[in-house]
Backbone as a ProteinNet text record, in pm:
[ID]
protein_1_A
[PRIMARY]
MTQSLTPALEDYLEVIYHLSEENGRAKISDIAIRMNIAKPSVTQAITALKNEGMVYQERYGPVFLTAKGEKKAREVWHRHQVIHRFLEEILQVNPVTADRDACLMEHSISAETFSRMEKWLQLQEEAPEKNRPVEKALMPLSELLPGQKARLVRIVGKESWLRQRLLEMGLVPGVKLELERVAPLGDPIEILLKGFHLSLRREEASMLLVKVLER
[TERTIARY]
-3500.3	-3547.8	-3558.3	-3495.7	-3472.5	-3689.2	-3716.7	-3833.5	-3821.9	-3722.4	-3713.2	-3547.3	-3540.8	-3403.9	-3318.2	-3239.5	-3102.4	-3130.5	-3095	-3060.2	-2973.2	-2894.6	-2793.9	-2823.2	-2893.5	-2920.9	-3043.3	-3159.9	-3244	-3176.5	-3030.2	-3001.5	-2949.4	-2878.9	-2881.5	-3038.1	-3090.2	-3196.3	-3232	-3218.5	-3261.5	-3146.1	-3017	-2898.4	-2972.4	-2991.5	-3026.1	-3159.1	-3211.3	-3369.4	-3319.7	-3250.5	-3224.8	-3143.2	-3029.9	-2931.2	-3007.1	-3100.6	-3235.3	-3307.3	-3309.7	-3437.2	-3352.5	-3193.2	-3111.3	-3097.1	-3018.9	-2987.3	-3011.8	-3113.5	-3197	-3109.9	-3056.1	-3005.7	-2872.1	-2801.7	-2762.6	-2629.5	-2529.3	-2339.7	-2345.6	-2261.1	-2153.1	-2090.8	-2000.1	-1919.6	-2007.8	-2085	-2183.4	-2224.7	-2269.7	-2325.8	-2198.3	-2111.1	-2012	-1965.4	-1937.4	-1889.7	-2030.4	-2128.2	-2267.8	-2252.6	-2237.1	-2257.1	-2050.5	-1971.8	-1880.7	-1797.9	-1795.5	-1794.9	-1749.5	-1664.2	-1555.5	-1674.6	-1641.7	-1703.8	-1766	-1616.5	-1656.9	-1721.8	-1766.8	-1894.5	-2003.7	-2025.9	-2136.6	-2217.4	-2069.9	-2131.1	-2188.7	-2135.4	-2171.4	-2330.3	-2338.6	-2502.2	-2557.2	-2528.7	-2607.2	-2669	-2581.6	-2577.4	-2726.2	-2709.1	-2760.8	-2968.1	-2934.5	-3051.3	-3092.9	-3050	-3037	-3170.6	-3109.4	-3116.6	-3304.1	-3292.5	-3425.2	-3500.7	-3489.5	-3524.5	-3612.5	-3492.1	-3522.4	-3434.8	-3366.1	-3299.8	-3254	-3195.4	-3173.6	-3065.6	-2979.3	-2824.2	-2792.8	-2760.1	-2644.7	-2536.3	-2448.3	-2317.4	-2247.7	-2217.7	-2097.4	-2176	-2292.9	-2412.4	-2443.4	-2535.5	-2598.1	-2709.4	-2729.5	-2870.2	-2972.5	-3074	-3199.3	-3322.6	-3389.7	-3442.2	-3598.2	-3606.8	-3796.9	-3882	-4005.6	-4105.9	-4113.2	-4094.7	-4108.1	-3990.3	-3861.9	-3730.9	-3752.9	-3844.1	-3903.5	-4001.8	-4140	-4171.9	-4120.4	-4021.7	-3913.9	-3866.7	-3826.4	-3705.9	-3812.1	-3914.3	-4001	-4098.8	-4093.3	-4142.4	-4016.1	-3904.1	-3802.9	-3802.6	-3793.2	-3765.6	-3862.8	-3973.1	-4152.3	-4112.8	-4060.7	-4045.3	-3946.4	-3837	-3707.6	-3748.8	-3860	-3897.4	-4032.1	-4092.1	-4183.2	-4108.8	-4028.5	-3962.7	-3854	-3809.5	-3706.9	-3812.2	-3956.8	-4032.2	-4127.2	-4118	-4118.3	-4032	-3903.8	-3784.6	-3793.7	-3787.9	-3776.1	-3843.5	-3989.7	-4109.3	-4162.4	-4143.6	-4228.2	-4143.4	-4050.2	-3933.6	-3809.6	-3835.1	-3737.4	-3587.1	-3567.4	-3440.9	-3395.8	-3198.7	-3167.7	-3144.9	-3197.9	-3163.3	-3072.3	-3013.4	-2863.4	-2894.4	-2882.6	-2885.8	-3068.1	-3157.1	-3320.1	-3304.5	-3174	-3190.7	-3089.6	-2939.2	-2896.1	-2982.4	-3075.9	-3149	-3246.4	-3309.3	-3419.8	-3342	-3201.4	-3134.7	-3120.9	-3111.7	-3097.1	-3257.2	-3289.6	-3455.7	-3529.9	-3538.8	-3604.3	-3647.9	-3528.9	-3469.2	-3565.9	-3525.4	-3559.8	-3705.1	-3784.2	-3904.2	-4007	-4114.1	-4218.7	-4380.3	-4375.2	-4516.2	-4665	-4646.2	-4740.6	-4693.4	-4552.5	-4528.3	-4492.6	-4467.5	-4445.7	-4602.5	-4695.1	-4841.9	-4852.9	-4806.6	-4857.2	-4761.7	-4668.2	-4574.4	-4707.4	-4709.4	-4773.7	-4873.2	-5000.4	-5117.6	-5098.6	-4963.2	-4982.8	-4948.2	-4887.9	-4812.7	-4944.4	-5048.3	-5122.4	-5270	-5236.9	-5347.2	-5275.2	-5168	-5062.9	-5121	-5115.3	-5139.8	-5276	-5389.5	-5550.9	-5565.5	-5472	-5539.5	-5539.2	-5619	-5618.2	-5515.6	-5508.4	-5331.8	-5309.7	-5478.1	-5437.6	-5391.3	-5373.8	-5371.1	-5228.8	-5141.6	-5035.4	-4907	-4784.4	-4745.3	-4691	-4648	-4577.5	-4442	-4401.2	-4284.3	-4185.8	-4093.4	-4033.5	-3946.8	-3954.9	-3811.5	-3820.2	-3974.5	-4011.3	-4106.9	-4056.2	-4125.2	-4058.2	-4208.8	-4228.9	-4120.8	-4091.2	-3936.8	-3951.7	-4103.1	-4145.7	-4112.7	-4066.4	-4038.7	-3895.7	-3830.3	-3679.8	-3634.8	-3497.8	-3435.6	-3333.4	-3319.2	-3190.7	-3065.2	-3057.4	-2898.4	-2893.5	-3065.6	-3013.7	-3028.6	-2982.2	-2963	-3030.5	-3099.1	-3175.4	-3183.2	-3240.3	-3294	-3402.5	-3459.5	-3580.1	-3626.6	-3763.9	-3769.7	-3906.2	-4045.5	-4116.4	-4213.6	-4281.8	-4394.2	-4544.3	-4578	-4709.6	-4802.7	-4932.2	-5050.1	-5082.3	-5235.3	-5276.9	-5297.7	-5238.7	-5253.9	-5123	-5138.1	-5045.4	-4976.1	-5048.3	-5007.8	-4890.6	-4953.3	-4784.8	-4721.6	-4711.4	-4619.1	-4560.6	-4602.2	-4502.5	-4408	-4444.4	-4395.6	-4295.4	-4300	-4169.4	-4055.1	-4161	-4049.6	-3977.3	-3991.4	-3912.7	-3811.9	-3859.5	-3699.5	-3660.1	-3636.6	-3528	-3530.9	-3695.1	-3647.9	-3733.5	-3673.7	-3666.8	-3648.8	-3734.2	-3651.7	-3508.4	-3468.6	-3324.5	-3218.3	-3286.1	-3172.8	-3168.2	-3040.9	-2983.4	-3029.4	-3060.7	-3076.6	-3035.9	-3041.2	-3045.2	-3139.4	-3190	-3296.3	-3175.3	-3153.3	-3075.6	-3186	-3269.3	-3347.1	-3510.8	-3565.4	-3704.2	-3734.4	-3832.8	-3860.6	-3932.9	-3958	-4028.4	-4156.9	-4227.7	-4329.6	-4355.5	-4259	-4278.9	-4282.1	-4288.4	-4280.8	-4257.2	-4176.8	-4129.1	-3993.3	-3955.3	-3873.8	-3740.6	-3662.4	-3492.6	-3464.7	-3395.5	-3349.5	-3206.1	-3105.1	-2986.9	-2968.1	-2997.8	-2996.4	-2914.9	-2833.3	-2738.2	-2668.8	-2621	-2562.3	-2596.4	-2758.4	-2876.4	-2941.7	-2975.2	-3065.6	-3231.6	-3317.2	-3448.1	-3571.8	-3647.5	-3718.6	-3840.3	-3918	-4074.3	-4188	-4248.2	-4372.2	-4402.4	-4435.6	-4444.1	-4544.3	-4666	-4742.2	-4651.9	-4601.2	-4511.1	-4402.1	-4324.3	-4233.5	-4332.3	-4432.4	-4520.9	-4530.8	-4497.5	-4552.8	-4469	-4319.7	-4209.8	-4124.7	-4165	-4095.5	-3973.4	-3890	-3749.8	-3687.7	-3569.6	-3556.6	-3401.1	-3411.1	-3272.3	-3163.3	-3069.9	-2957	-2846.1	-2743.8	-2678.6	-2551.3	-2483.8	-2416.9	-2257
4710.3	4614.8	4633.8	4599.9	4542.6	4523.2	4575.7	4522.8	4364.8	4356.5	4242.1	4196.5	4059.2	3994	4032.4	4023	4042.4	3845.1	3874.2	3710.7	3676.7	3657.3	3607.2	3552.5	3652.7	3604.5	3504.4	3503.8	3373.5	3266.4	3255.6	3141.8	3090.6	3176	3137.4	3053.4	3084.3	3051.1	2921.9	2920.5	2758.2	2642.1	2686	2589.3	2540.1	2694.4	2606.2	2564.2	2553.7	2486.9	2326.3	2354.8	2207.5	2131	2185.2	2134.6	2044.1	2136.7	2152.3	2013.7	2025.6	1875.2	1787.8	1773.4	1677.5	1604	1738	1689.7	1684.1	1786.8	1854.8	1963.2	2048.2	2162.4	2212.3	2314.8	2362.7	2438	2382.6	2432.5	2560.1	2629.5	2689.2	2664.8	2563.8	2449.4	2394.8	2337	2279.7	2359	2485	2568.3	2645.6	2703.3	2745.7	2641.9	2463.5	2337.1	2383.7	2395.2	2374.5	2456.1	2587.9	2699.2	2755.4	2652.7	2726.3	2812.1	2893.1	2999.9	2996.9	3125.3	3115.5	3096.1	3077.5	3061.5	3262.1	3328	3459.3	3516.5	3478.3	3497	3471	3377.9	3246	3312.9	3349.5	3439.9	3578	3653	3793.3	3801	3721.8	3665.9	3624.7	3565.4	3487.3	3575.5	3678.3	3822	3883.3	3909.3	3966.2	3906.3	3777.9	3726.7	3714.9	3720.3	3720.7	3901.6	4011.2	4079.6	4129	4009.6	4002.9	3905.3	3855.4	3754	3655.1	3531.1	3465.5	3356	3406.1	3252.3	3327.7	3179.2	3217.7	3153	3156.2	3085.8	3148.9	2993.5	3018.6	3047.9	3106.5	3124.6	3004.5	2992.6	2912	2806.7	2792.5	2712.9	2660.6	2588.5	2556.2	2680.7	2665.5	2793.4	2691	2760.3	2744.3	2851.6	2817	2910.2	2925.1	3063.6	3073	3068.6	3081.7	3052.2	3142.4	3275.9	3397	3322.4	3251.4	3246.4	3109.7	3045.9	2908.5	2918	2996	3030.7	3107.8	3207.3	3261.9	3106.6	3064.8	2946.8	2874.3	2840.7	2738.6	2804.5	2939.4	3029.5	3049.2	3031.6	3059.3	2907.5	2813.2	2664.5	2667.2	2669.1	2662.2	2705.7	2851.9	2928.7	2790.4	2745.1	2705.6	2586.9	2532.5	2394.5	2408.6	2502.6	2564.7	2582.1	2693.4	2719.3	2584.5	2503.2	2427.5	2307.5	2293	2236.3	2256	2386.4	2458.3	2442.4	2460.1	2477.5	2369.4	2232.5	2107.3	2033.5	2071.9	1938.2	2002.1	2189.3	2261.6	2294.3	2359.4	2376.2	2293.6	2164.7	2090	2141.6	2187.1	2227.5	2151	2108.8	2015.3	2071	1958.3	1941.4	1972.2	2020.5	2097.4	2239.6	2264.4	2393.3	2440.2	2377.6	2403.1	2431.3	2353.2	2378.8	2519.3	2506.7	2662.5	2801.7	2802.9	2911.4	2917.6	2800	2822.3	2915.4	2881.4	2969.6	3090.7	3127.9	3286.8	3324.4	3258.1	3300.2	3278.9	3290.2	3239.6	3356.8	3419.9	3564.3	3697.4	3685.3	3841.6	3804.3	3670.6	3618	3742	3753.3	3880	3788.9	3836.4	3724.1	3734.7	3775.6	3772.1	3629.8	3651.7	3538.1	3426.4	3428.1	3296.4	3239.1	3304.9	3241.5	3188.1	3252.9	3198.6	3067.2	3062.8	2951.6	2844.1	2831	2760.1	2697.2	2767.9	2779.4	2663	2744.5	2669.2	2482.8	2445.1	2331.2	2243.6	2334.9	2262	2246.6	2315.3	2251.7	2150.8	2092.6	1996	1890.3	1915.1	1753.4	1771.1	1848.3	1808.8	1774.3	1771.5	1747.6	1556.4	1573.8	1397.9	1282.2	1199.5	1158.9	1115.2	1084.1	1114.1	1190.3	1347.2	1494.5	1529.5	1399.4	1455.6	1353.8	1427	1401	1244.1	1148.5	1028	1045.1	959	1036.8	856	856.7	715.1	718.3	605.9	531.7	560.9	550.5	649	492.9	516.9	372	434.7	389.5	453.6	395.2	421.3	422.8	280.2	248.8	153.7	44.7	35	-54.6	-107	-19.1	-30.5	-134.8	-196	-326.2	-292	-322.6	-333	-347.7	-195.3	-192.4	-31.7	-55.1	19.4	195.5	234.6	388.2	475.4	595.8	653.8	793.4	836.1	1068.1	1046.9	1099.5	1163	1265.6	1188.9	1291.1	1378.4	1326.4	1407.7	1307.1	1404.7	1366.1	1377.3	1280.7	1218.6	1206.7	1262.6	1219.4	1341.3	1391.4	1501.2	1524.3	1420.9	1473.5	1578.3	1707	1834.7	1822.4	1777.2	1789.5	1663.4	1590.6	1460	1443.3	1554.1	1598.5	1662.3	1792.2	1872.2	1811.1	1723.9	1618.1	1577.2	1498.8	1469.9	1519.4	1678.7	1785.4	1848.8	1812.2	1861.1	1768.9	1639	1556.9	1535.2	1637.3	1661.6	1577	1555.1	1456	1581	1578.1	1723.7	1656.3	1745.8	1649.6	1729.8	1598.1	1569.6	1531.5	1485.1	1436.8	1292	1264.2	1094.6	1036.5	891.5	844.3	658.6	582.3	463.8	349	258.5	192.8	93.1	68.2	16.5	-133.8	-105.8	-234	-207.2	-343.5	-338.4	-426.5	-336	-453.2	-599.5	-692.2	-855.8	-826.8	-754.7	-736.8	-594.5	-551.9	-486.8	-325.3	-291.4	-180.1	-157.5	-91.3	52.2	-18.4	107.5	55	184.2	100.5	213.2	268.5	433	455.8	514.6	539.8	620.4	769	859.3	989.8	1121.2	1135.3	1275.4	1230.6	1082.4	1023.4	987.6	990.9	985.6	881.9	812.1	689.3	741.1	704.3	737.1	639.6	635.7	481.1	634.9	541.7	570.7	440.8	482.5	363.3	374.6	209.6	216.5	303.2	342.4	445.6	572.7	633.9	744.3	743.1	580.5	570.8	529.1	535.8	494.5	648.2	739.4	856.7	896.8	879.9	922.8	858.7	904.1	836.1	883.5	787.9	823.4	698.6	779.2	733.4	633.4	536.9	435.3	469.4	482.3	538.4	429.3	398	300.9	263.6	184.2	148.3	158.7
-1687.1	-1735.9	-1884.8	-1948	-2122	-2175.9	-2287.9	-2323.3	-2401.4	-2440.1	-2539.6	-2457.2	-2511.8	-2513	-2639.2	-2606.5	-2723.8	-2801.5	-2933.9	-3012	-2875.9	-2877.1	-2753.9	-2647.4	-2573.3	-2467.2	-2503.5	-2571	-2602	-2673.6	-2710.6	-2684.5	-2590.1	-2468.1	-2365.2	-2265.6	-2341.6	-2213.1	-2285.2	-2456.9	-2495.1	-2439.6	-2413.9	-2408.2	-2256.7	-2180.5	-2016.9	-2002.5	-2094.6	-2105.3	-2109.8	-2277.8	-2289.6	-2192.1	-2105	-2011.2	-1863.1	-1884.4	-1784.8	-1760	-1903.2	-1915.8	-1939.4	-1995.4	-2001.8	-1887.8	-1777.7	-1644.7	-1539.3	-1501.8	-1435.8	-1382.6	-1419.2	-1381.3	-1509.1	-1506.8	-1616.8	-1511.6	-1567.6	-1475.7	-1570.3	-1541.5	-1605.1	-1722.7	-1645	-1781.7	-1880.3	-1817.7	-1903	-2035.2	-2011.3	-2064.8	-2166	-2117.9	-2202.1	-2333.1	-2280.4	-2366.8	-2495.5	-2465.5	-2537	-2652.1	-2606	-2655.2	-2764.3	-2666.2	-2767	-2681.9	-2597.8	-2552.9	-2380.4	-2374.7	-2261.4	-2139.7	-2007.1	-1914.8	-1862.4	-1860.9	-1801.3	-1889.5	-2059.6	-2098.1	-2068.2	-2032.8	-2002.2	-1895.3	-1772.2	-1639.7	-1636.5	-1755.2	-1775.7	-1843.1	-1961.4	-1975.2	-1887.7	-1763.9	-1651.8	-1560.9	-1560.3	-1499.8	-1548.9	-1707.4	-1737.5	-1728	-1739.6	-1752.1	-1603.1	-1490	-1353.5	-1353.9	-1436.9	-1403.1	-1473.4	-1581.7	-1633.8	-1532.8	-1465.8	-1417.6	-1520.9	-1528.3	-1616.6	-1564.8	-1489.5	-1411.9	-1239	-1206.7	-1055.4	-1051.8	-956.3	-951.3	-770	-714.6	-589.9	-626.3	-510.3	-557.7	-623.7	-730.7	-778.8	-796	-824.5	-799.5	-965.8	-1006.1	-1116.6	-1160.4	-1278.2	-1288.1	-1372.3	-1311.9	-1355.9	-1400.8	-1456.5	-1523.3	-1410.3	-1445.2	-1326.5	-1421.4	-1377.3	-1446.2	-1562.5	-1536.1	-1663.9	-1744.7	-1703.1	-1813.4	-1880.7	-1842.5	-1887.9	-1968.6	-1961.7	-2062.1	-2204.8	-2166.5	-2310.3	-2337.6	-2301.5	-2355.1	-2445.7	-2401.8	-2442	-2557.4	-2568.7	-2694.7	-2803	-2754.5	-2858.3	-2930.8	-2826.5	-2899.8	-3008.5	-2965.5	-3043.1	-3170.8	-3178.4	-3300.4	-3354.6	-3312.4	-3367.9	-3460.9	-3400.2	-3396.4	-3554.3	-3519.1	-3621.4	-3728.3	-3741.6	-3874	-3927.3	-3847	-3918.4	-3988	-3956.6	-4016	-4142	-4092.1	-4236.6	-4327	-4289.8	-4443.2	-4442.8	-4386.6	-4440.5	-4487.6	-4469.5	-4494.7	-4619.2	-4630.2	-4692	-4832.1	-4754.2	-4913.5	-4910.4	-4873.1	-4893.3	-4848.1	-4728.2	-4702.7	-4662.3	-4683	-4624.4	-4463.5	-4363	-4254.1	-4157.2	-4230.9	-4158.7	-4142.4	-4301.1	-4309.4	-4272.5	-4280.4	-4221.6	-4029.8	-3977.7	-3827.9	-3807.5	-3938.5	-3887.4	-3892.5	-4015.3	-4050.1	-3927	-3891	-3794.8	-3655	-3638.2	-3529.7	-3527.2	-3701.8	-3722.6	-3713.9	-3756.7	-3821.9	-3684.1	-3619.6	-3463.3	-3325.9	-3384.5	-3320	-3367.2	-3523.9	-3594.4	-3690.6	-3684.5	-3755.8	-3691.8	-3783.5	-3724.7	-3661.1	-3613.1	-3552.6	-3682.3	-3821.6	-3879.1	-3948.6	-4004.1	-4082	-3966.7	-3872.1	-3805.2	-3802.3	-3792.4	-3745.9	-3902.5	-4025.6	-4096.4	-4123.8	-4113.3	-4124.5	-4038.8	-3937.5	-3795.5	-3856.8	-3903.5	-3985.6	-4103.7	-4183.2	-4291.2	-4237.1	-4174	-4113.7	-4049.3	-4027.3	-3906	-4011.3	-4114.2	-4220.3	-4295.4	-4363.1	-4352.3	-4320.1	-4159.6	-4069.2	-4053.6	-4089.6	-4097.1	-4237.7	-4347.5	-4480.9	-4444.1	-4552.8	-4566.1	-4649.2	-4565.7	-4608.1	-4778.3	-4852.8	-4988.1	-5076.3	-5003.1	-5004.1	-5039.2	-4957	-4901.8	-5042	-5014.1	-5089.2	-5033	-5157.6	-5108	-5095.3	-4931.6	-4914.4	-4920.9	-5002	-5035.5	-4927.6	-4888.2	-4786.8	-4633.6	-4612.7	-4464.9	-4401.1	-4271.8	-4176.5	-4066.1	-3964.1	-3849.5	-3748.5	-3697.2	-3585	-3483	-3506.2	-3421.2	-3494.3	-3659	-3694.6	-3729.2	-3676.3	-3682.7	-3622	-3680.3	-3581.9	-3485	-3374.2	-3271.6	-3371.4	-3322.7	-3443.2	-3510.5	-3576.4	-3680.8	-3650.7	-3759.2	-3737.4	-3833.1	-3795	-3865.5	-3882.4	-3913.6	-3912.5	-3948.3	-3850.1	-3845.8	-3929.3	-3987.3	-4110.1	-4104.6	-4030.5	-3964.2	-3840.2	-3781.1	-3695.1	-3742.2	-3744.3	-3782.8	-3669.5	-3713.4	-3615.6	-3540.3	-3539	-3501.8	-3324.3	-3248.1	-3098.6	-3096.2	-3080.7	-3070.4	-2961.6	-2834.8	-2723.5	-2704.3	-2781.7	-2779.6	-2859.3	-2968.3	-3101.8	-3024.4	-2961.3	-2867.7	-2767.1	-2698	-2557.2	-2648.1	-2841.1	-2820.4	-2916.5	-2950	-3002.3	-2875.3	-2775.2	-2629.6	-2612.4	-2605.4	-2542.9	-2686.9	-2760	-2865.4	-3027.1	-3028.3	-3168	-3267.1	-3321	-3435.7	-3553.6	-3662.3	-3771.5	-3825.4	-3869.8	-3885.2	-3780.7	-3720.7	-3550.3	-3615.7	-3598.5	-3577.9	-3445.9	-3479.8	-3372.7	-3386.3	-3283.6	-3321.1	-3235.8	-3296	-3194.7	-3170.8	-2960.3	-2884	-2875.7	-2824	-2765.1	-2767.2	-2815.8	-2771.1	-2644.3	-2582.8	-2435.3	-2511.5	-2414.8	-2438.9	-2566.6	-2501.9	-2509.5	-2623.9	-2683.3	-2744.7	-2722.7	-2582	-2472.5	-2409.8	-2351	-2474	-2548.4	-2613.6	-2702.6	-2667.2	-2635.3	-2648.6	-2741.9	-2768.2	-2830	-2790.4	-2907.8	-2875.1	-2929.6	-2857.9	-2917.2	-2851.4	-2951.6	-2931.1	-2804	-2780	-2700.9	-2496.7	-2589	-2424.1	-2465.5	-2372.7	-2381.2	-2350.3	-2422.2	-2424.7	-2445.9	-2358.5	-2390.9	-2440.4	-2533	-2581.6	-2594.7	-2569.9	-2565.6	-2735.6	-2793.8	-2922.2	-2968.1	-2904	-2992.7	-3020.9	-2929.4	-2971.2	-3069.4	-3065.5	-3185.7	-3330	-3307.6	-3468.5	-3540.3	-3443.4	-3510.8	-3589.9	-3530.3	-3571.5	-3739.6	-3837.3	-3940.1	-4001.4	-4004.7	-4015.6	-4130.6	-4173.7	-4312	-4274.9	-4262.9	-4232.6	-4298.9	-4273.2	-4296.8	-4309.5	-4402.8	-4456	-4320	-4332.5	-4204.9	-4307
[MASK]
+++++++++++++++++++++++++++++++++++++++++++++++++++++++++++++++++++++++++++++++++++++++++++++++++++++++++++++++++++++++++++++++++++++++++++++++++++++++++++++++++++++++++++++++++++++++++++++++++++++++++++++++++++++++

C-alpha cells in the first residue's frame, strides 16, 4: 500500500465518482471515453486502485467505489470546486481556465493554502450583501424562460449542505445549461446540463446566479 495516490489515480477516482453519480455505475469503456485514454491503460489503473482498496469490480463488470474510494473522490472533487470558485470569483479568472487550473492544482495544493482559500470563500458568503461587489447582468436560474441558455456564475445562499448538493450535481461555476421547462405550478424546473436532464426545486434554482447567453 502507498501512503497517497498519484494525481493520475486521483483523476480516475473523480471520473468514476461522476460516472457513478450520472449512471449508477462506471464501465471501463465509459472511463476510457471520459478520460480519452485507451482501455488497457484504464484496466491497469483500476487494478492499482483495487490494490489500494478504493474500488471493486467483478470480472469484466463495471467499477464501483468502496467507502474509502468514495471518501477520497469526494475530497478531491471538493478541492477542485473550492479552487475553481476562488480562481473565478476572487481572481476573476476565465471559467474555462479556472477549471483547467483547478484540475492541476487540486493534486498538489498544500493543506494550509487550501484551508485559506476555503476560509476566504466562506467569509465572502457570510459578508453582508451590501459589501459584495455588484455583479452585472446576472439573474437567478429560476427566472429564465424555457429555451434560454445560460452560464452559471455563482451559487448564493448560506445553506452549505444545499450548496454542496448542487455542486455534486455538476452545477459548478462556468458550466453551461439550458432551461427546458417549468412545471405548471412553477416547481420543479427542468434543465439540460452536459447532455443530461436535471430537475431542480425552485428554491434550488433561485440560488444559482447565471448569465444569459446570446442565441
